[in-house]
N, CA and C atoms of all chains as a GROMACS GRO file, in nm:
protein
  573
    1MET      N    1  -1.888  -3.575   0.008
    1MET     CA    2  -1.750  -3.553  -0.069
    1MET      C    3  -1.650  -3.598  -0.006
    2ILE      N    4  -1.558  -3.664  -0.090
    2ILE     CA    5  -1.431  -3.676  -0.014
    2ILE      C    6  -1.303  -3.640  -0.104
    3LEU      N    7  -1.248  -3.560  -0.022
    3LEU     CA    8  -1.117  -3.489  -0.072
    3LEU      C    9  -0.977  -3.556  -0.020
    4GLU      N   10  -0.890  -3.605  -0.110
    4GLU     CA   11  -0.783  -3.639  -0.040
    4GLU      C   12  -0.687  -3.573  -0.114
    5VAL      N   13  -0.587  -3.503  -0.038
    5VAL     CA   14  -0.480  -3.411  -0.094
    5VAL      C   15  -0.351  -3.465  -0.048
    6ILE      N   16  -0.222  -3.484  -0.111
    6ILE     CA   17  -0.082  -3.517  -0.080
    6ILE      C   18  -0.007  -3.408  -0.124
    7ASN      N   19   0.047  -3.328  -0.027
    7ASN     CA   20   0.144  -3.244  -0.017
    7ASN      C   21   0.303  -3.275  -0.059
    8HIS      N   22   0.357  -3.275  -0.159
    8HIS     CA   23   0.450  -3.306  -0.179
    8HIS      C   24   0.586  -3.176  -0.147
    9ASP      N   25   0.706  -3.190  -0.190
    9ASP     CA   26   0.790  -3.101  -0.171
    9ASP      C   27   0.744  -2.949  -0.232
   10LEU      N   28   0.735  -2.838  -0.151
   10LEU     CA   29   0.725  -2.697  -0.224
   10LEU      C   30   0.798  -2.619  -0.220
   11HIS      N   31   0.879  -2.584  -0.312
   11HIS     CA   32   1.007  -2.488  -0.273
   11HIS      C   33   0.990  -2.388  -0.412
   12VAL      N   34   0.964  -2.251  -0.351
   12VAL     CA   35   0.923  -2.116  -0.430
   12VAL      C   36   1.059  -2.064  -0.439
   13VAL      N   37   1.128  -1.987  -0.537
   13VAL     CA   38   1.269  -1.931  -0.527
   13VAL      C   39   1.227  -1.770  -0.530
   14ASN      N   40   1.130  -1.713  -0.617
   14ASN     CA   41   1.100  -1.570  -0.600
   14ASN      C   42   0.959  -1.562  -0.626
   15ILE      N   43   0.894  -1.431  -0.536
   15ILE     CA   44   0.768  -1.411  -0.578
   15ILE      C   45   0.745  -1.238  -0.580
   16ASN      N   46   0.699  -1.197  -0.672
   16ASN     CA   47   0.697  -1.066  -0.687
   16ASN      C   48   0.555  -1.004  -0.740
   17ILE      N   49   0.507  -0.927  -0.626
   17ILE     CA   50   0.374  -0.873  -0.641
   17ILE      C   51   0.386  -0.717  -0.657
   18ILE      N   52   0.271  -0.676  -0.734
   18ILE     CA   53   0.269  -0.520  -0.726
   18ILE      C   54   0.169  -0.484  -0.635
   19ALA      N   55   0.058  -0.515  -0.614
   19ALA     CA   56  -0.058  -0.487  -0.534
   19ALA      C   57  -0.140  -0.577  -0.492
   20ILE      N   58  -0.160  -0.584  -0.362
   20ILE     CA   59  -0.283  -0.658  -0.308
   20ILE      C   60  -0.374  -0.555  -0.252
   21ALA      N   61  -0.485  -0.567  -0.341
   21ALA     CA   62  -0.601  -0.473  -0.289
   21ALA      C   63  -0.735  -0.546  -0.277
   22SER      N   64  -0.815  -0.474  -0.202
   22SER     CA   65  -0.987  -0.499  -0.187
   22SER      C   66  -1.002  -0.643  -0.162
   23SER      N   67  -0.985  -0.665  -0.021
   23SER     CA   68  -0.978  -0.795   0.037
   23SER      C   69  -0.938  -0.914  -0.023
   24SER      N   70  -0.814  -0.891  -0.078
   24SER     CA   71  -0.728  -1.019  -0.127
   24SER      C   72  -0.622  -1.074  -0.028
   25ALA      N   73  -0.584  -1.207  -0.041
   25ALA     CA   74  -0.477  -1.246   0.038
   25ALA      C   75  -0.359  -1.320  -0.033
   26VAL      N   76  -0.250  -1.323   0.046
   26VAL     CA   77  -0.109  -1.417   0.023
   26VAL      C   78  -0.097  -1.464   0.134
   27LEU      N   79  -0.099  -1.612   0.092
   27LEU     CA   80  -0.079  -1.690   0.207
   27LEU      C   81   0.048  -1.790   0.171
   28VAL      N   82   0.164  -1.790   0.262
   28VAL     CA   83   0.241  -1.900   0.250
   28VAL      C   84   0.212  -1.994   0.366
   29GLY      N   85   0.152  -2.082   0.334
   29GLY     CA   86   0.090  -2.186   0.480
   29GLY      C   87  -0.029  -2.240   0.419
   30ASP      N   88  -0.083  -2.300   0.526
   30ASP     CA   89  -0.207  -2.352   0.519
   30ASP      C   90  -0.332  -2.315   0.584
   31THR      N   91  -0.451  -2.326   0.523
   31THR     CA   92  -0.587  -2.247   0.582
   31THR      C   93  -0.711  -2.349   0.572
   32ASP      N   94  -0.798  -2.355   0.646
   32ASP     CA   95  -0.907  -2.445   0.626
   32ASP      C   96  -1.014  -2.361   0.538
   33SER      N   97  -1.026  -2.219   0.582
   33SER     CA   98  -1.129  -2.168   0.495
   33SER      C   99  -1.115  -2.012   0.472
   34MET      N  100  -1.157  -1.974   0.371
   34MET     CA  101  -1.141  -1.815   0.329
   34MET      C  102  -1.244  -1.752   0.273
   35GLN      N  103  -1.314  -1.663   0.315
   35GLN     CA  104  -1.408  -1.591   0.283
   35GLN      C  105  -1.347  -1.422   0.238
   36MET      N  106  -1.362  -1.394   0.120
   36MET     CA  107  -1.340  -1.273   0.096
   36MET      C  108  -1.470  -1.207   0.015
   37VAL      N  109  -1.479  -1.071   0.055
   37VAL     CA  110  -1.598  -1.007   0.000
   37VAL      C  111  -1.552  -0.878  -0.001
   38CYS      N  112  -1.577  -0.819  -0.166
   38CYS     CA  113  -1.558  -0.681  -0.168
   38CYS      C  114  -1.653  -0.608  -0.257
   39ALA      N  115  -1.717  -0.497  -0.195
   39ALA     CA  116  -1.846  -0.444  -0.277
   39ALA      C  117  -1.774  -0.295  -0.322
   40TYR      N  118  -1.807  -0.281  -0.443
   40TYR     CA  119  -1.734  -0.163  -0.495
   40TYR      C  120  -1.845  -0.073  -0.578
   41ASP      N  121  -1.904   0.047  -0.544
   41ASP     CA  122  -2.010   0.107  -0.606
   41ASP      C  123  -1.937   0.228  -0.657
   42SER      N  124  -1.950   0.262  -0.792
   42SER     CA  125  -1.923   0.370  -0.859
   42SER      C  126  -2.025   0.385  -0.982
   43PRO      N  127  -2.120   0.399  -0.954
   43PRO     CA  128  -2.252   0.419  -1.067
   43PRO      C  129  -2.212   0.525  -1.116
   44SER      N  130  -2.293   0.553  -1.252
   44SER     CA  131  -2.291   0.670  -1.329
   44SER      C  132  -2.345   0.776  -1.243
   45SER      N  133  -2.429   0.755  -1.172
   45SER     CA  134  -2.478   0.877  -1.090
   45SER      C  135  -2.371   0.963  -0.983
   46SER      N  136  -2.280   0.888  -0.962
   46SER     CA  137  -2.173   0.932  -0.881
   46SER      C  138  -2.070   1.034  -0.953
   47LEU      N  139  -2.117   1.033  -1.056
   47LEU     CA  140  -2.027   1.149  -1.113
   47LEU      C  141  -2.103   1.297  -1.137
   48LEU      N  142  -2.036   1.370  -1.061
   48LEU     CA  143  -2.100   1.476  -0.989
   48LEU      C  144  -2.056   1.616  -1.100
   49ILE      N  145  -2.129   1.693  -1.185
   49ILE     CA  146  -2.083   1.800  -1.275
   49ILE      C  147  -2.146   1.907  -1.247
   50GLY      N  148  -2.029   2.015  -1.176
   50GLY     CA  149  -2.095   2.130  -1.124
   50GLY      C  150  -2.006   2.182  -1.017
   51PRO      N  151  -2.043   2.281  -0.945
   51PRO     CA  152  -1.961   2.333  -0.832
   51PRO      C  153  -1.930   2.242  -0.715
   52PHE      N  154  -1.830   2.262  -0.643
   52PHE     CA  155  -1.791   2.165  -0.553
   52PHE      C  156  -1.913   2.161  -0.432
   53VAL      N  157  -1.959   2.078  -0.400
   53VAL     CA  158  -2.052   2.070  -0.287
   53VAL      C  159  -2.005   1.990  -0.172
   54PRO      N  160  -2.005   2.028  -0.057
   54PRO     CA  161  -1.951   1.921   0.044
   54PRO      C  162  -2.054   1.794   0.063
   55ILE      N  163  -2.000   1.699   0.077
   55ILE     CA  164  -2.077   1.561   0.060
   55ILE      C  165  -2.088   1.505   0.193
   56ALA      N  166  -2.203   1.487   0.238
   56ALA     CA  167  -2.250   1.411   0.390
   56ALA      C  168  -2.213   1.480   0.495
   57THR      N  169  -2.202   1.606   0.507
   57THR     CA  170  -2.193   1.695   0.638
   57THR      C  171  -2.289   1.670   0.735
   58ARG      N  172  -2.229   1.694   0.871
   58ARG     CA  173  -2.329   1.656   0.980
   58ARG      C  174  -2.427   1.791   0.982
   59MET      N  175  -0.612  -3.022   1.234
   59MET     CA  176  -0.527  -3.062   1.108
   59MET      C  177  -0.388  -3.039   1.146
   60LEU      N  178  -0.331  -3.102   1.096
   60LEU     CA  179  -0.178  -3.092   1.113
   60LEU      C  180  -0.130  -2.988   0.988
   61LYS      N  181  -0.059  -2.867   1.020
   61LYS     CA  182  -0.014  -2.769   0.925
   61LYS      C  183   0.132  -2.798   0.907
   62ARG      N  184   0.180  -2.730   0.802
   62ARG     CA  185   0.327  -2.713   0.764
   62ARG      C  186   0.370  -2.603   0.826
   63ILE      N  187   0.500  -2.567   0.809
   63ILE     CA  188   0.584  -2.494   0.865
   63ILE      C  189   0.623  -2.396   0.727
   64SER      N  190   0.591  -2.289   0.741
   64SER     CA  191   0.647  -2.192   0.618
   64SER      C  192   0.768  -2.151   0.648
   65LYS      N  193   0.855  -2.140   0.556
   65LYS     CA  194   0.976  -2.060   0.564
   65LYS      C  195   1.020  -1.953   0.462
   66VAL      N  196   1.024  -1.845   0.509
   66VAL     CA  197   1.039  -1.741   0.402
   66VAL      C  198   1.200  -1.672   0.423
   67GLU      N  199   1.285  -1.681   0.344
   67GLU     CA  200   1.416  -1.634   0.386
   67GLU      C  201   1.434  -1.472   0.393
   68ARG      N  202   1.346  -1.409   0.288
   68ARG     CA  203   1.346  -1.259   0.268
   68ARG      C  204   1.219  -1.197   0.224
   69ILE      N  205   1.173  -1.099   0.296
   69ILE     CA  206   1.039  -1.048   0.237
   69ILE      C  207   1.079  -0.907   0.249
   70GLY      N  208   0.979  -0.847   0.137
   70GLY     CA  209   1.033  -0.692   0.132
   70GLY      C  210   0.895  -0.635   0.091
   71ILE      N  211   0.845  -0.555   0.187
   71ILE     CA  212   0.675  -0.476   0.134
   71ILE      C  213   0.721  -0.333   0.160
   72GLN      N  214   0.658  -0.246   0.082
   72GLN     CA  215   0.691  -0.087   0.053
   72GLN      C  216   0.550  -0.016   0.130
   73ILE      N  217   0.449  -0.083   0.126
   73ILE     CA  218   0.342  -0.015   0.173
   73ILE      C  219   0.242  -0.093   0.223
   74LEU      N  220   0.185  -0.061   0.365
   74LEU     CA  221   0.058  -0.143   0.367
   74LEU      C  222  -0.027  -0.040   0.463
   75THR      N  223  -0.158  -0.022   0.390
   75THR     CA  224  -0.245   0.068   0.432
   75THR      C  225  -0.394   0.026   0.451
   76PHE      N  226  -0.493   0.088   0.530
   76PHE     CA  227  -0.624   0.040   0.518
   76PHE      C  228  -0.675  -0.094   0.563
   77SER      N  229  -0.634  -0.120   0.710
   77SER     CA  230  -0.664  -0.243   0.756
   77SER      C  231  -0.599  -0.371   0.684
   78SER      N  232  -0.478  -0.356   0.606
   78SER     CA  233  -0.401  -0.465   0.574
   78SER      C  234  -0.303  -0.514   0.656
   79HIS      N  235  -0.273  -0.634   0.662
   79HIS     CA  236  -0.189  -0.701   0.772
   79HIS      C  237  -0.055  -0.777   0.672
   80LEU      N  238   0.043  -0.748   0.786
   80LEU     CA  239   0.131  -0.844   0.755
   80LEU      C  240   0.158  -0.947   0.874
   81LEU      N  241   0.150  -1.060   0.861
   81LEU     CA  242   0.122  -1.161   0.990
   81LEU      C  243   0.237  -1.229   0.961
   82ILE      N  244   0.342  -1.256   1.058
   82ILE     CA  245   0.431  -1.360   1.039
   82ILE      C  246   0.405  -1.456   1.161
   83GLY      N  247   0.364  -1.576   1.124
   83GLY     CA  248   0.346  -1.670   1.230
   83GLY      C  249   0.205  -1.738   1.234
   84ASP      N  250   0.153  -1.822   1.305
   84ASP     CA  251   0.039  -1.893   1.288
   84ASP      C  252  -0.086  -1.826   1.349
   85SER      N  253  -0.200  -1.829   1.317
   85SER     CA  254  -0.327  -1.746   1.368
   85SER      C  255  -0.432  -1.862   1.338
   86THR      N  256  -0.542  -1.816   1.413
   86THR     CA  257  -0.673  -1.907   1.392
   86THR      C  258  -0.773  -1.834   1.328
   87ILE      N  259  -0.818  -1.682   1.359
   87ILE     CA  260  -0.905  -1.661   1.301
   87ILE      C  261  -0.876  -1.476   1.272
   88ILE      N  262  -0.898  -1.477   1.123
   88ILE     CA  263  -0.877  -1.323   1.094
   88ILE      C  264  -0.995  -1.260   1.058
   89ASN      N  265  -1.037  -1.146   1.106
   89ASN     CA  266  -1.165  -1.085   1.056
   89ASN      C  267  -1.096  -0.939   1.014
   90ALA      N  268  -1.122  -0.924   0.891
   90ALA     CA  269  -1.066  -0.752   0.868
   90ALA      C  270  -1.181  -0.712   0.789
   91LYS      N  271  -1.194  -0.565   0.824
   91LYS     CA  272  -1.302  -0.504   0.738
   91LYS      C  273  -1.265  -0.376   0.732
   92SER      N  274  -1.318  -0.321   0.596
   92SER     CA  275  -1.263  -0.162   0.575
   92SER      C  276  -1.370  -0.123   0.508
   93ASP      N  277  -1.410   0.010   0.557
   93ASP     CA  278  -1.488   0.075   0.441
   93ASP      C  279  -1.455   0.219   0.407
   94THR      N  280  -1.468   0.228   0.292
   94THR     CA  281  -1.395   0.343   0.191
   94THR      C  282  -1.483   0.435   0.138
   95PHE      N  283  -1.462   0.560   0.157
   95PHE     CA  284  -1.545   0.654   0.105
   95PHE      C  285  -1.474   0.731   0.026
   96ALA      N  286  -1.459   0.742  -0.094
   96ALA     CA  287  -1.345   0.804  -0.181
   96ALA      C  288  -1.389   0.914  -0.275
   97VAL      N  289  -1.355   1.033  -0.267
   97VAL     CA  290  -1.418   1.165  -0.348
   97VAL      C  291  -1.285   1.195  -0.436
   98LYS      N  292  -1.320   1.204  -0.557
   98LYS     CA  293  -1.204   1.257  -0.656
   98LYS      C  294  -1.254   1.372  -0.693
   99ARG      N  295  -1.175   1.457  -0.709
   99ARG     CA  296  -1.211   1.602  -0.748
   99ARG      C  297  -1.114   1.638  -0.850
  100ASP      N  298  -1.120   1.729  -0.940
  100ASP     CA  299  -1.032   1.802  -1.046
  100ASP      C  300  -0.958   1.896  -0.983
  101LYS      N  301  -0.972   1.929  -0.863
  101LYS     CA  302  -0.914   2.041  -0.795
  101LYS      C  303  -0.877   1.994  -0.647
  102GLU      N  304  -0.758   2.034  -0.601
  102GLU     CA  305  -0.744   1.986  -0.458
  102GLU      C  306  -0.788   2.072  -0.375
  103LEU      N  307  -0.911   1.999  -0.295
  103LEU     CA  308  -0.993   2.056  -0.208
  103LEU      C  309  -1.025   1.946  -0.113
  104PHE      N  310  -1.001   1.961   0.014
  104PHE     CA  311  -1.006   1.879   0.110
  104PHE      C  312  -1.113   1.934   0.238
  105LEU      N  313  -1.212   1.933   0.239
  105LEU     CA  314  -1.312   1.980   0.343
  105LEU      C  315  -1.319   1.857   0.442
  106GLU      N  316  -1.266   1.901   0.588
  106GLU     CA  317  -1.277   1.824   0.689
  106GLU      C  318  -1.376   1.784   0.752
  107ASN      N  319  -1.500   1.851   0.736
  107ASN     CA  320  -1.615   1.795   0.786
  107ASN      C  321  -1.693   1.707   0.702
  108GLU      N  322  -1.630   1.664   0.584
  108GLU     CA  323  -1.730   1.582   0.484
  108GLU      C  324  -1.709   1.436   0.546
  109GLY      N  325  -1.803   1.369   0.493
  109GLY     CA  326  -1.812   1.225   0.530
  109GLY      C  327  -1.841   1.164   0.658
  110ASP      N  328  -1.919   1.282   0.748
  110ASP     CA  329  -1.939   1.236   0.919
  110ASP      C  330  -2.081   1.165   0.883
  111VAL      N  331  -2.144   1.164   0.808
  111VAL     CA  332  -2.274   1.089   0.819
  111VAL      C  333  -2.284   1.028   0.679
  112ILE      N  334  -2.228   0.903   0.658
  112ILE     CA  335  -2.266   0.830   0.559
  112ILE      C  336  -2.382   0.730   0.548
  113ASN      N  337  -2.453   0.745   0.480
  113ASN     CA  338  -2.579   0.673   0.463
  113ASN      C  339  -2.620   0.600   0.324
  114TYR      N  340  -2.485   0.559   0.284
  114TYR     CA  341  -2.501   0.495   0.139
  114TYR      C  342  -2.550   0.348   0.173
  115GLY      N  343  -2.605   0.281   0.061
  115GLY     CA  344  -2.673   0.180   0.079
  115GLY      C  345  -2.549   0.061   0.079
  116ILE      N  346  -2.446   0.095   0.027
  116ILE     CA  347  -2.326  -0.008   0.034
  116ILE      C  348  -2.263  -0.047   0.134
  117PHE      N  349  -2.284   0.056   0.234
  117PHE     CA  350  -2.205   0.050   0.361
  117PHE      C  351  -2.303  -0.038   0.469
  118SER      N  352  -2.412  -0.063   0.433
  118SER     CA  353  -2.513  -0.159   0.501
  118SER      C  354  -2.574  -0.267   0.443
  119LEU      N  355  -2.587  -0.276   0.302
  119LEU     CA  356  -2.630  -0.413   0.257
  119LEU      C  357  -2.568  -0.529   0.294
  120PRO      N  358  -2.664  -0.642   0.330
  120PRO     CA  359  -2.613  -0.767   0.364
  120PRO      C  360  -2.534  -0.826   0.254
  121LEU      N  361  -2.418  -0.884   0.284
  121LEU     CA  362  -2.336  -0.948   0.200
  121LEU      C  363  -2.359  -1.124   0.200
  122ILE      N  364  -2.405  -1.177   0.084
  122ILE     CA  365  -2.423  -1.316   0.118
  122ILE      C  366  -2.345  -1.391   0.098
  123LEU      N  367  -2.298  -1.468   0.167
  123LEU     CA  368  -2.174  -1.576   0.126
  123LEU      C  369  -2.224  -1.710   0.136
  124PRO      N  370  -2.160  -1.802   0.072
  124PRO     CA  371  -2.178  -1.956   0.063
  124PRO      C  372  -2.160  -2.015   0.180
  125PRO      N  373  -2.235  -2.105   0.233
  125PRO     CA  374  -2.189  -2.157   0.373
  125PRO      C  375  -2.074  -2.238   0.353
  126ILE      N  376  -2.009  -2.248   0.473
  126ILE     CA  377  -1.877  -2.316   0.482
  126ILE      C  378  -1.907  -2.429   0.575
  127ASP      N  379  -2.020  -2.467   0.610
  127ASP     CA  380  -2.045  -2.587   0.696
  127ASP      C  381  -2.082  -2.728   0.616
  128GLN      N  382  -2.038  -2.726   0.486
  128GLN     CA  383  -2.056  -2.848   0.396
  128GLN      C  384  -1.975  -2.941   0.468
  129GLN      N  385  -2.052  -3.083   0.455
  129GLN     CA  386  -1.972  -3.203   0.544
  129GLN      C  387  -1.878  -3.221   0.421
  130ILE      N  388  -1.729  -3.209   0.442
  130ILE     CA  389  -1.638  -3.270   0.352
  130ILE      C  390  -1.549  -3.368   0.424
  131TYR      N  391  -1.545  -3.486   0.361
  131TYR     CA  392  -1.432  -3.606   0.422
  131TYR      C  393  -1.295  -3.517   0.368
  132TYR      N  394  -1.227  -3.483   0.420
  132TYR     CA  395  -1.110  -3.433   0.405
  132TYR      C  396  -0.987  -3.480   0.448
  133ARG      N  397  -0.884  -3.552   0.382
  133ARG     CA  398  -0.760  -3.605   0.441
  133ARG      C  399  -0.644  -3.552   0.366
  134ASN      N  400  -0.536  -3.512   0.441
  134ASN     CA  401  -0.418  -3.446   0.357
  134ASN      C  402  -0.294  -3.540   0.467
  135GLN      N  403  -0.220  -3.539   0.361
  135GLN     CA  404  -0.084  -3.620   0.398
  135GLN      C  405   0.019  -3.521   0.318
  136HIS      N  406   0.135  -3.476   0.436
  136HIS     CA  407   0.231  -3.409   0.407
  136HIS      C  408   0.370  -3.497   0.395
  137MET      N  409   0.407  -3.497   0.254
  137MET     CA  410   0.526  -3.575   0.242
  137MET      C  411   0.644  -3.490   0.288
  138CYS      N  412   0.616  -3.367   0.240
  138CYS     CA  413   0.745  -3.259   0.306
  138CYS      C  414   0.670  -3.175   0.439
  139GLY      N  415   0.722  -3.133   0.538
  139GLY     CA  416   0.652  -3.057   0.645
  139GLY      C  417   0.692  -2.935   0.616
  140CYS      N  418   0.733  -2.851   0.513
  140CYS     CA  419   0.761  -2.744   0.518
  140CYS      C  420   0.757  -2.670   0.391
  141ILE      N  421   0.710  -2.563   0.353
  141ILE     CA  422   0.698  -2.455   0.246
  141ILE      C  423   0.803  -2.385   0.233
  142VAL      N  424   0.887  -2.366   0.138
  142VAL     CA  425   0.986  -2.298   0.131
  142VAL      C  426   0.992  -2.169   0.023
  143VAL      N  427   1.020  -2.056   0.033
  143VAL     CA  428   1.016  -1.956  -0.056
  143VAL      C  429   1.113  -1.849  -0.008
  144ASN      N  430   1.218  -1.841  -0.112
  144ASN     CA  431   1.317  -1.755  -0.098
  144ASN      C  432   1.317  -1.641  -0.085
  145ARG      N  433   1.249  -1.554  -0.176
  145ARG     CA  434   1.220  -1.421  -0.194
  145ARG      C  435   1.096  -1.360  -0.207
  146ILE      N  436   1.014  -1.272  -0.143
  146ILE     CA  437   0.895  -1.216  -0.171
  146ILE      C  438   0.894  -1.051  -0.171
  147ASN      N  439   0.882  -1.027  -0.289
  147ASN     CA  440   0.856  -0.869  -0.317
  147ASN      C  441   0.722  -0.815  -0.323
  148ILE      N  442   0.700  -0.734  -0.233
  148ILE     CA  443   0.550  -0.671  -0.252
  148ILE      C  444   0.548  -0.524  -0.272
  149LEU      N  445   0.501  -0.468  -0.349
  149LEU     CA  446   0.511  -0.321  -0.337
  149LEU      C  447   0.399  -0.238  -0.265
  150GLY      N  448   0.274  -0.303  -0.257
  150GLY     CA  449   0.177  -0.227  -0.159
  150GLY      C  450   0.061  -0.329  -0.143
  151ALA      N  451   0.004  -0.322  -0.028
  151ALA     CA  452  -0.098  -0.388   0.013
  151ALA      C  453  -0.208  -0.290   0.087
  152THR      N  454  -0.344  -0.289   0.024
  152THR     CA  455  -0.418  -0.215   0.090
  152THR      C  456  -0.563  -0.268   0.105
  153SER      N  457  -0.668  -0.194   0.197
  153SER     CA  458  -0.811  -0.230   0.183
  153SER      C  459  -0.847  -0.368   0.237
  154SER      N  460  -0.807  -0.387   0.347
  154SER     CA  461  -0.835  -0.507   0.417
  154SER      C  462  -0.770  -0.649   0.354
  155SER      N  463  -0.659  -0.637   0.323
  155SER     CA  464  -0.573  -0.746   0.245
  155SER      C  465  -0.470  -0.821   0.352
  156ILE      N  466  -0.448  -0.916   0.335
  156ILE     CA  467  -0.361  -1.011   0.430
  156ILE      C  468  -0.250  -1.056   0.375
  157ILE      N  469  -0.119  -1.023   0.434
  157ILE     CA  470  -0.011  -1.110   0.378
  157ILE      C  471   0.015  -1.212   0.498
  158GLN      N  472   0.039  -1.308   0.500
  158GLN     CA  473   0.056  -1.416   0.605
  158GLN      C  474   0.159  -1.507   0.568
  159ILE      N  475   0.260  -1.520   0.652
  159ILE     CA  476   0.369  -1.649   0.641
  159ILE      C  477   0.327  -1.717   0.766
  160GLY      N  478   0.258  -1.833   0.710
  160GLY     CA  479   0.216  -1.911   0.831
  160GLY      C  480   0.080  -1.968   0.822
  161SER      N  481   0.034  -2.068   0.919
  161SER     CA  482  -0.094  -2.138   0.892
  161SER      C  483  -0.195  -2.032   0.951
  162ASN      N  484  -0.308  -2.089   0.900
  162ASN     CA  485  -0.421  -2.043   0.967
  162ASN      C  486  -0.538  -2.110   0.979
  163LYS      N  487  -0.659  -2.082   1.024
  163LYS     CA  488  -0.766  -2.170   1.035
  163LYS      C  489  -0.900  -2.100   0.915
  164ASN      N  490  -0.949  -2.011   0.978
  164ASN     CA  491  -1.059  -1.889   0.905
  164ASN      C  492  -1.012  -1.768   0.883
  165ILE      N  493  -1.024  -1.733   0.768
  165ILE     CA  494  -1.006  -1.591   0.720
  165ILE      C  495  -1.136  -1.519   0.681
  166TYR      N  496  -1.139  -1.421   0.696
  166TYR     CA  497  -1.271  -1.344   0.682
  166TYR      C  498  -1.240  -1.202   0.608
  167LEU      N  499  -1.231  -1.161   0.504
  167LEU     CA  500  -1.189  -1.024   0.463
  167LEU      C  501  -1.304  -0.952   0.377
  168GLU      N  502  -1.324  -0.828   0.422
  168GLU     CA  503  -1.456  -0.745   0.370
  168GLU      C  504  -1.389  -0.620   0.354
  169ASN      N  505  -1.458  -0.578   0.219
  169ASN     CA  506  -1.419  -0.448   0.169
  169ASN      C  507  -1.534  -0.376   0.116
  170ARG      N  508  -1.591  -0.255   0.151
  170ARG     CA  509  -1.670  -0.195   0.086
  170ARG      C  510  -1.617  -0.035   0.062
  171ARG      N  511  -1.660  -0.001  -0.080
  171ARG     CA  512  -1.609   0.107  -0.119
  171ARG      C  513  -1.705   0.175  -0.212
  172LYS      N  514  -1.700   0.304  -0.175
  172LYS     CA  515  -1.810   0.405  -0.262
  172LYS      C  516  -1.698   0.505  -0.323
  173GLU      N  517  -1.718   0.536  -0.423
  173GLU     CA  518  -1.635   0.622  -0.532
  173GLU      C  519  -1.729   0.726  -0.574
  174ILE      N  520  -1.699   0.868  -0.562
  174ILE     CA  521  -1.775   0.989  -0.613
  174ILE      C  522  -1.667   1.055  -0.682
  175ARG      N  523  -1.705   1.088  -0.793
  175ARG     CA  524  -1.607   1.185  -0.871
  175ARG      C  525  -1.691   1.340  -0.877
  176GLN      N  526  -1.601   1.446  -0.850
  176GLN     CA  527  -1.688   1.568  -0.878
  176GLN      C  528  -1.587   1.656  -0.956
  177ILE      N  529  -1.647   1.711  -1.067
  177ILE     CA  530  -1.580   1.780  -1.178
  177ILE      C  531  -1.645   1.898  -1.150
  178ALA      N  532  -1.560   2.033  -1.152
  178ALA     CA  533  -1.598   2.164  -1.177
  178ALA      C  534  -1.561   2.231  -1.302
  179GLU      N  535  -1.420   2.208  -1.329
  179GLU     CA  536  -1.360   2.283  -1.468
  179GLU      C  537  -1.455   2.244  -1.568
  180PRO      N  538  -1.479   2.348  -1.673
  180PRO     CA  539  -1.515   2.308  -1.814
  180PRO      C  540  -1.452   2.245  -1.899
  181GLU      N  541  -1.335   2.210  -1.896
  181GLU     CA  542  -1.237   2.130  -1.993
  181GLU      C  543  -1.243   1.995  -1.923
  182ASN      N  544  -1.265   1.985  -1.809
  182ASN     CA  545  -1.253   1.858  -1.787
  182ASN      C  546  -1.357   1.778  -1.779
  183ILE      N  547  -1.492   1.833  -1.804
  183ILE     CA  548  -1.624   1.786  -1.832
  183ILE      C  549  -1.631   1.698  -1.936
  184GLN      N  550  -1.556   1.750  -2.062
  184GLN     CA  551  -1.569   1.654  -2.168
  184GLN      C  552  -1.483   1.554  -2.166
  185LYS      N  553  -1.357   1.552  -2.108
  185LYS     CA  554  -1.275   1.457  -2.067
  185LYS      C  555  -1.339   1.328  -1.995
  186ALA      N  556  -1.435   1.372  -1.868
  186ALA     CA  557  -1.488   1.262  -1.792
  186ALA      C  558  -1.603   1.182  -1.847
  187THR      N  559  -1.682   1.266  -1.943
  187THR     CA  560  -1.805   1.217  -2.027
  187THR      C  561  -1.738   1.132  -2.117
  188ASN      N  562  -1.632   1.168  -2.188
  188ASN     CA  563  -1.580   1.062  -2.286
  188ASN      C  564  -1.545   0.930  -2.246
  189GLN      N  565  -1.470   0.963  -2.073
  189GLN     CA  566  -1.416   0.818  -2.016
  189GLN      C  567  -1.524   0.734  -1.974
  190THR      N  568  -1.651   0.791  -1.945
  190THR     CA  569  -1.748   0.694  -1.911
  190THR      C  570  -1.836   0.630  -2.027
  191GLU      N  571  -1.817   0.665  -2.148
  191GLU     CA  572  -1.909   0.633  -2.248
  191GLU      C  573  -1.866   0.506  -2.286
   0.00000   0.00000   0.00000
C-alpha cells in the first residue's frame, strides 16, 4: 500500500469539547499509530433488585 | 518521521480524572489503562470493604487488536511546519483518555468498565424495569 500525504497550512480558531471519556484522545499534533480499546459491561443480570448486599468483599 | 510543531494559544480544562492525561510536548509511547467497577444504588451507601476481590471476566478477557505491522509505504510532505489552534475548551476528560499538544509515535489506551445497579426501594423498582425494557 502506498500512502502519500501532503499537509498544507492548518489553522483552527476554536475547539469546544464537553467530555472525553472511555479511552479516547484529542491530539493536536502528529502520530504514527493509535490503538484504543474500551470494554463496557452492563448486562441485564447486573440489575440487582432487593436488599443491599455488599459486592465482592474479601 | 519529521513531525510538525503544535501551537496552542490558550487551553482550558475543568476536570481530569481516572488515568487521563494532559500532555504538553512530544512523546514516544503512551500506554494508559483504567479498570472501573461502578456500583449505582438508589440510596447513598458506601461500604469501604467492597470491591477488594473483583473476578469479573471483563477485567481479564483478552482484547484482540488489529495488527499495526502492516507494510505501508508512507510518505508525507509538510508544506507548513506547524499546526495552530487559538483556543481549546474542554469540560472534562476521564477513563484513560489523552489530551496532547504535540507529536507522538504510539498511543495505546485501554478502559474496562463493569457497571452494577442495586435497587432496594419498591417505588424505584418500577422505574428501573421500565428503563431496561
